[in-house]
FIKOLZA-1660 file (N, C-alpha, C; in steps of 0.1 Angstrom, whole numbers, plus 5000, padded with zeros to 4 digits):
% residues 150
   i   px   py   pz ch aa at
   1 5295 4986 5056  A  M  N
   1 5281 4987 5058  A  M CA
   1 5277 5001 5061  A  M  C
   2 5268 5006 5053  A  A  N
   2 5263 5020 5055  A  A CA
   2 5252 5021 5065  A  A  C
   3 5251 5032 5071  A  D  N
   3 5240 5034 5081  A  D CA
   3 5226 5035 5074  A  D  C
   4 5216 5033 5081  A  N  N
   4 5202 5033 5076  A  N CA
   4 5198 5047 5070  A  N  C
   5 5203 5058 5077  A  A  N
   5 5200 5071 5072  A  A CA
   5 5205 5074 5058  A  A  C
   6 5217 5069 5056  A  R  N
   6 5224 5071 5043  A  R CA
   6 5216 5063 5032  A  R  C
   7 5213 5050 5035  A  A  N
   7 5205 5042 5026  A  A CA
   7 5192 5048 5023  A  A  C
   8 5185 5054 5033  A  K  N
   8 5172 5061 5031  A  K CA
   8 5174 5073 5022  A  K  C
   9 5184 5081 5024  A  R  N
   9 5187 5093 5015  A  R CA
   9 5189 5088 5001  A  R  C
  10 5197 5078 4999  A  L  N
  10 5200 5073 4986  A  L CA
  10 5188 5068 4979  A  L  C
  11 5179 5061 4987  A  A  N
  11 5167 5055 4981  A  A CA
  11 5158 5067 4977  A  A  C
  12 5157 5077 4985  A  D  N
  12 5148 5089 4981  A  D CA
  12 5154 5095 4968  A  D  C
  13 5167 5097 4968  A  L  N
  13 5173 5103 4956  A  L CA
  13 5171 5094 4943  A  L  C
  14 5172 5081 4945  A  I  N
  14 5169 5072 4933  A  I CA
  14 5155 5074 4929  A  I  C
  15 5146 5074 4938  A  R  N
  15 5131 5075 4934  A  R CA
  15 5129 5088 4927  A  R  C
  16 5135 5099 4931  A  E  N
  16 5133 5112 4924  A  E CA
  16 5139 5112 4911  A  E  C
  17 5151 5107 4910  A  V  N
  17 5159 5108 4897  A  V CA
  17 5152 5099 4887  A  V  C
  18 5147 5087 4891  A  V  N
  18 5141 5078 4881  A  V CA
  18 5127 5084 4877  A  V  C
  19 5120 5089 4886  A  A  N
  19 5107 5095 4883  A  A CA
  19 5109 5107 4873  A  A  C
  20 5118 5116 4876  A  Q  N
  20 5120 5127 4867  A  Q CA
  20 5125 5122 4853  A  Q  C
  21 5134 5113 4853  A  K  N
  21 5139 5108 4840  A  K CA
  21 5128 5101 4832  A  K  C
  22 5119 5094 4839  A  L  N
  22 5108 5087 4832  A  L CA
  22 5098 5098 4826  A  L  C
  23 5097 5108 4834  A  Q  N
  23 5087 5119 4830  A  Q CA
  23 5092 5127 4818  A  Q  C
  24 5105 5130 4818  A  R  N
  24 5111 5140 4808  A  R CA
  24 5121 5134 4799  A  R  C
  25 5129 5124 4803  A  G  N
  25 5141 5121 4796  A  G CA
  25 5140 5109 4787  A  G  C
  26 5130 5100 4789  A  I  N
  26 5130 5088 4781  A  I CA
  26 5119 5089 4771  A  I  C
  27 5122 5086 4759  A  K  N
  27 5112 5087 4748  A  K CA
  27 5105 5074 4744  A  K  C
  28 5106 5064 4753  A  D  N
  28 5099 5052 4750  A  D CA
  28 5084 5053 4752  A  D  C
  29 5076 5050 4742  A  P  N
  29 5061 5051 4743  A  P CA
  29 5055 5042 4754  A  P  C
  30 5062 5031 4757  A  R  N
  30 5057 5022 4767  A  R CA
  30 5057 5028 4781  A  R  C
  31 5066 5038 4783  A  L  N
  31 5068 5044 4796  A  L CA
  31 5062 5058 4796  A  L  C
  32 5049 5059 4792  A  G  N
  32 5042 5072 4791  A  G CA
  32 5039 5077 4805  A  G  C
  33 5029 5085 4806  A  S  N
  33 5026 5091 4819  A  S CA
  33 5018 5082 4828  A  S  C
  34 5016 5069 4823  A  H  N
  34 5008 5060 4831  A  H CA
  34 5017 5052 4841  A  H  C
  35 5030 5054 4841  A  V  N
  35 5039 5047 4851  A  V CA
  35 5042 5057 4862  A  V  C
  36 5040 5052 4874  A  T  N
  36 5043 5060 4886  A  T CA
  36 5053 5052 4895  A  T  C
  37 5063 5059 4900  A  I  N
  37 5073 5053 4909  A  I CA
  37 5067 5055 4923  A  I  C
  38 5065 5044 4931  A  T  N
  38 5059 5045 4944  A  T CA
  38 5068 5044 4955  A  T  C
  39 5079 5036 4954  A  D  N
  39 5088 5035 4965  A  D CA
  39 5101 5030 4960  A  D  C
  40 5112 5032 4968  A  T  N
  40 5125 5027 4964  A  T CA
  40 5132 5022 4977  A  T  C
  41 5138 5010 4976  A  R  N
  41 5145 5005 4988  A  R CA
  41 5159 5001 4984  A  R  C
  42 5169 5004 4992  A  V  N
  42 5183 5002 4990  A  V CA
  42 5188 4992 5000  A  V  C
  43 5196 4983 4996  A  T  N
  43 5202 4973 5006  A  T CA
  43 5212 4981 5015  A  T  C
  44 5216 4975 5026  A  G  N
  44 5224 4981 5035  A  G CA
  44 5238 4984 5030  A  G  C
  45 5243 4976 5020  A  D  N
  45 5256 4979 5015  A  D CA
  45 5256 4988 5003  A  D  C
  46 5244 4994 5000  A  L  N
  46 5242 5004 4989  A  L CA
  46 5245 4998 4975  A  L  C
  47 5245 4985 4973  A  R  N
  47 5248 4979 4961  A  R CA
  47 5236 4976 4952  A  R  C
  48 5224 4974 4958  A  E  N
  48 5212 4971 4950  A  E CA
  48 5201 4979 4954  A  E  C
  49 5193 4984 4944  A  A  N
  49 5181 4992 4947  A  A CA
  49 5169 4985 4941  A  A  C
  50 5158 4985 4948  A  T  N
  50 5146 4979 4943  A  T CA
  50 5136 4991 4941  A  T  C
  51 5132 4993 4929  A  V  N
  51 5123 5004 4926  A  V CA
  51 5109 4998 4923  A  V  C
  52 5099 5003 4931  A  F  N
  52 5085 4998 4930  A  F CA
  52 5078 5008 4921  A  F  C
  53 5069 5003 4912  A  Y  N
  53 5062 5012 4903  A  Y CA
  53 5048 5006 4902  A  Y  C
  54 5039 5015 4898  A  T  N
  54 5025 5011 4894  A  T CA
  54 5022 5016 4880  A  T  C
  55 5013 5010 4874  A  V  N
  55 5009 5013 4860  A  V CA
  55 4994 5015 4859  A  V  C
  56 4990 5026 4854  A  Y  N
  56 4976 5029 4852  A  Y CA
  56 4972 5022 4839  A  Y  C
  57 4963 5013 4840  A  G  N
  57 4958 5005 4828  A  G CA
  57 4957 4991 4831  A  G  C
  58 4955 4983 4820  A  G  N
  58 4953 4969 4821  A  G CA
  58 4966 4961 4821  A  G  C
  59 4964 4948 4818  A  D  N
  59 4976 4939 4818  A  D CA
  59 4985 4942 4807  A  D  C
  60 4980 4946 4795  A  E  N
  60 4989 4949 4784  A  E CA
  60 4998 4961 4787  A  E  C
  61 4992 4971 4794  A  E  N
  61 5000 4983 4798  A  E CA
  61 5011 4979 4808  A  E  C
  62 5007 4970 4817  A  R  N
  62 5017 4966 4828  A  R CA
  62 5028 4958 4821  A  R  C
  63 5025 4949 4812  A  Q  N
  63 5036 4942 4805  A  Q CA
  63 5045 4951 4797  A  Q  C
  64 5039 4960 4790  A  A  N
  64 5047 4970 4782  A  A CA
  64 5055 4979 4790  A  A  C
  65 5050 4983 4802  A  A  N
  65 5058 4991 4811  A  A CA
  65 5070 4984 4817  A  A  C
  66 5067 4971 4820  A  A  N
  66 5078 4963 4826  A  A CA
  66 5089 4961 4815  A  A  C
  67 5085 4958 4803  A  A  N
  67 5095 4957 4792  A  A CA
  67 5103 4970 4790  A  A  C
  68 5095 4981 4790  A  G  N
  68 5102 4994 4788  A  G CA
  68 5111 4998 4799  A  G  C
  69 5107 4995 4812  A  L  N
  69 5117 4998 4823  A  L CA
  69 5129 4989 4822  A  L  C
  70 5127 4977 4818  A  E  N
  70 5139 4968 4817  A  E CA
  70 5148 4973 4806  A  E  C
  71 5143 4978 4795  A  S  N
  71 5152 4983 4784  A  S CA
  71 5158 4996 4788  A  S  C
  72 5152 5004 4797  A  A  N
  72 5157 5017 4801  A  A CA
  72 5166 5016 4813  A  A  C
  73 5168 5004 4818  A  K  N
  73 5175 5003 4831  A  K CA
  73 5189 5009 4831  A  K  C
  74 5196 5007 4820  A  G  N
  74 5210 5013 4819  A  G CA
  74 5210 5028 4819  A  G  C
  75 5201 5034 4812  A  I  N
  75 5201 5049 4811  A  I CA
  75 5197 5054 4825  A  I  C
  76 5187 5047 4831  A  L  N
  76 5183 5052 4845  A  L CA
  76 5194 5050 4855  A  L  C
  77 5202 5039 4854  A  R  N
  77 5213 5037 4863  A  R CA
  77 5224 5047 4861  A  R  C
  78 5226 5051 4849  A  S  N
  78 5236 5062 4846  A  S CA
  78 5232 5075 4852  A  S  C
  79 5219 5078 4851  A  E  N
  79 5214 5091 4857  A  E CA
  79 5215 5090 4872  A  E  C
  80 5212 5079 4878  A  V  N
  80 5213 5078 4893  A  V CA
  80 5228 5080 4897  A  V  C
  81 5237 5074 4889  A  G  N
  81 5251 5075 4893  A  G CA
  81 5256 5089 4892  A  G  C
  82 5251 5096 4882  A  R  N
  82 5255 5111 4880  A  R CA
  82 5250 5119 4892  A  R  C
  83 5237 5116 4895  A  A  N
  83 5231 5124 4906  A  A CA
  83 5236 5121 4920  A  A  C
  84 5239 5108 4922  A  A  N
  84 5242 5104 4936  A  A CA
  84 5257 5107 4939  A  A  C
  85 5266 5105 4930  A  G  N
  85 5280 5107 4933  A  G CA
  85 5286 5098 4942  A  G  C
  86 5281 5085 4942  A  V  N
  86 5286 5075 4951  A  V CA
  86 5297 5067 4944  A  V  C
  87 5305 5060 4951  A  K  N
  87 5316 5052 4945  A  K CA
  87 5311 5041 4936  A  K  C
  88 5300 5034 4940  A  F  N
  88 5294 5024 4933  A  F CA
  88 5279 5027 4931  A  F  C
  89 5275 5028 4918  A  T  N
  89 5261 5030 4915  A  T CA
  89 5253 5017 4917  A  T  C
  90 5242 5018 4925  A  P  N
  90 5235 5005 4928  A  P CA
  90 5228 5000 4915  A  P  C
  91 5227 4987 4914  A  T  N
  91 5220 4981 4903  A  T CA
  91 5205 4983 4906  A  T  C
  92 5197 4985 4896  A  L  N
  92 5183 4988 4897  A  L CA
  92 5175 4976 4893  A  L  C
  93 5165 4972 4902  A  T  N
  93 5156 4962 4899  A  T CA
  93 5142 4968 4900  A  T  C
  94 5134 4966 4890  A  F  N
  94 5120 4972 4890  A  F CA
  94 5110 4961 4893  A  F  C
  95 5102 4964 4903  A  V  N
  95 5091 4955 4908  A  V CA
  95 5078 4962 4907  A  V  C
  96 5068 4955 4901  A  A  N
  96 5055 4961 4901  A  A CA
  96 5049 4961 4915  A  A  C
  97 5044 4972 4919  A  D  N
  97 5039 4974 4933  A  D CA
  97 5025 4967 4934  A  D  C
  98 5023 4960 4945  A  A  N
  98 5011 4953 4947  A  A CA
  98 5001 4961 4954  A  A  C
  99 5004 4973 4957  A  L  N
  99 4995 4982 4965  A  L CA
  99 4982 4984 4959  A  L  C
 100 4981 4987 4946  A  P  N
 100 4967 4990 4940  A  P CA
 100 4958 4977 4941  A  P  C
 101 4964 4965 4939  A  D  N
 101 4956 4953 4939  A  D CA
 101 4952 4950 4954  A  D  C
 102 4961 4953 4963  A  T  N
 102 4957 4951 4977  A  T CA
 102 4946 4961 4981  A  T  C
 103 4947 4973 4977  A  A  N
 103 4937 4983 4980  A  A CA
 103 4923 4979 4974  A  A  C
 104 4924 4974 4962  A  R  N
 104 4911 4970 4955  A  R CA
 104 4905 4958 4963  A  R  C
 105 4913 4949 4968  A  T  N
 105 4908 4938 4976  A  T CA
 105 4902 4943 4989  A  T  C
 106 4908 4952 4995  A  I  N
 106 4903 4958 5008  A  I CA
 106 4890 4965 5005  A  I  C
 107 4889 4972 4994  A  E  N
 107 4877 4979 4991  A  E CA
 107 4865 4969 4988  A  E  C
 108 4868 4958 4982  A  D  N
 108 4858 4948 4979  A  D CA
 108 4853 4942 4992  A  D  C
 109 4863 4939 5002  A  L  N
 109 4859 4934 5015  A  L CA
 109 4850 4944 5023  A  L  C
 110 4854 4957 5022  A  L  N
 110 4846 4967 5029  A  L CA
 110 4832 4968 5023  A  L  C
 111 4831 4967 5010  A  D  N
 111 4818 4967 5004  A  D CA
 111 4809 4956 5008  A  D  C
 112 4815 4944 5009  A  K  N
 112 4808 4932 5014  A  K CA
 112 4803 4934 5029  A  K  C
 113 4812 4940 5037  A  A  N
 113 4808 4942 5051  A  A CA
 113 4797 4953 5052  A  A  C
 114 4797 4963 5043  A  R  N
 114 4787 4973 5043  A  R CA
 114 4773 4967 5039  A  R  C
 115 4774 4958 5029  A  Q  N
 115 4761 4951 5025  A  Q CA
 115 4756 4942 5036  A  Q  C
 116 4765 4935 5043  A  S  N
 116 4760 4927 5054  A  S CA
 116 4755 4935 5065  A  S  C
 117 4761 4946 5068  A  D  N
 117 4756 4955 5079  A  D CA
 117 4742 4961 5075  A  D  C
 118 4740 4964 5062  A  A  N
 118 4727 4969 5058  A  A CA
 118 4716 4958 5059  A  A  C
 119 4720 4946 5056  A  K  N
 119 4710 4935 5058  A  K CA
 119 4706 4933 5073  A  K  C
 120 4716 4934 5081  A  V  N
 120 4713 4932 5096  A  V CA
 120 4705 4944 5101  A  V  C
 121 4708 4956 5096  A  R  N
 121 4701 4968 5100  A  R CA
 121 4686 4967 5095  A  R  C
 122 4684 4962 5083  A  E  N
 122 4671 4960 5078  A  E CA
 122 4663 4950 5086  A  E  C
 123 4670 4939 5089  A  A  N
 123 4663 4929 5097  A  A CA
 123 4659 4934 5111  A  A  C
 124 4667 4943 5116  A  A  N
 124 4665 4947 5130  A  A CA
 124 4655 4959 5131  A  A  C
 125 4651 4965 5120  A  T  N
 125 4641 4976 5121  A  T CA
 125 4628 4970 5126  A  T  C
 126 4622 4977 5136  A  G  N
 126 4609 4974 5142  A  G CA
 126 4610 4962 5152  A  G  C
 127 4621 4957 5155  A  K  N
 127 4623 4946 5165  A  K CA
 127 4626 4952 5178  A  K  C
 128 4624 4944 5189  A  S  N
 128 4627 4949 5202  A  S CA
 128 4636 4938 5209  A  S  C
 129 4642 4942 5220  A  F  N
 129 4651 4933 5226  A  F CA
 129 4643 4922 5233  A  F  C
 130 4649 4910 5235  A  A  N
 130 4642 4899 5241  A  A CA
 130 4639 4901 5256  A  A  C
 131 4647 4908 5263  A  G  N
 131 4645 4910 5278  A  G CA
 131 4640 4924 5280  A  G  C
 132 4640 4928 5293  A  D  N
 132 4637 4942 5297  A  D CA
 132 4648 4951 5292  A  D  C
 133 4644 4964 5292  A  A  N
 133 4653 4974 5288  A  A CA
 133 4665 4974 5298  A  A  C
 134 4663 4972 5311  A  D  N
 134 4674 4971 5321  A  D CA
 134 4673 4958 5327  A  D  C
 135 4681 4948 5323  A  P  N
 135 4680 4934 5329  A  P CA
 135 4687 4933 5342  A  P  C
 136 4693 4942 5348  A  Y  N
 136 4700 4941 5361  A  Y CA
 136 4690 4944 5373  A  Y  C
 137 4691 4937 5383  A  R  N
 137 4683 4939 5395  A  R CA
 137 4689 4951 5403  A  R  C
 138 4679 4959 5408  A  K  N
 138 4683 4970 5416  A  K CA
 138 4681 4967 5431  A  K  C
 139 4689 4972 5440  A  P  N
 139 4686 4970 5454  A  P CA
 139 4673 4976 5458  A  P  C
 140 4666 4969 5466  A  G  N
 140 4653 4974 5471  A  G CA
 140 4641 4970 5462  A  G  C
 141 4643 4963 5451  A  S  N
 141 4632 4959 5443  A  S CA
 141 4626 4947 5448  A  S  C
 142 4613 4944 5444  A  E  N
 142 4606 4933 5450  A  E CA
 142 4611 4920 5444  A  E  C
 143 4619 4920 5434  A  D  N
 143 4624 4908 5428  A  D CA
 143 4635 4901 5436  A  D  C
 144 4640 4909 5446  A  E  N
 144 4651 4903 5454  A  E CA
 144 4646 4893 5464  A  E  C
 145 4653 4883 5466  A  T  N
 145 4650 4873 5477  A  T CA
 145 4660 4875 5488  A  T  C
 146 4656 4871 5499  A  D  N
 146 4665 4872 5511  A  D CA
 146 4672 4859 5513  A  D  C
 147 4685 4859 5509  A  D  N
 147 4693 4847 5510  A  D CA
 147 4699 4845 5524  A  D  C
 148 4697 4854 5534  A  T  N
 148 4703 4853 5547  A  T CA
 148 4694 4846 5557  A  T  C
 149 4683 4840 5553  A  T  N
 149 4675 4833 5562  A  T CA
 149 4681 4821 5568  A  T  C
 150 4679 4819 5581  A  E  N
 150 4685 4807 5587  A  E CA
 150 4676 4796 5587  A  E  C
% end
């Protein structure tokens, strides 16, 4: 079992090697400049690596990029093995990163909240509070009653 620091270093190396190879070394048109490697995770035994990626474009581009990455898996694993110099080169698994979809959902929710705040702000303009500006009694005011009478 390898330590976490070694797994992290190997994950960083895999991310860099795969990104560079996709940018300069692979001639597959499905893997153009619209594929971005976002993260890499390696298991504790350094046998398996999960590479997360995003694709700029629609569903067709995502499917084409997934097929391109699957066909280039062997070349990419060979490059990782050359660069890493480890006894066993980890197997690569490519997973589409859900980060852009999650960010889009959060942005939609924030837009709804802004619209709701604007409606509340619009309804509150020109209105006043139901009570006095200072609803708390002050000592010595005439509103106080003497509760100590016998």
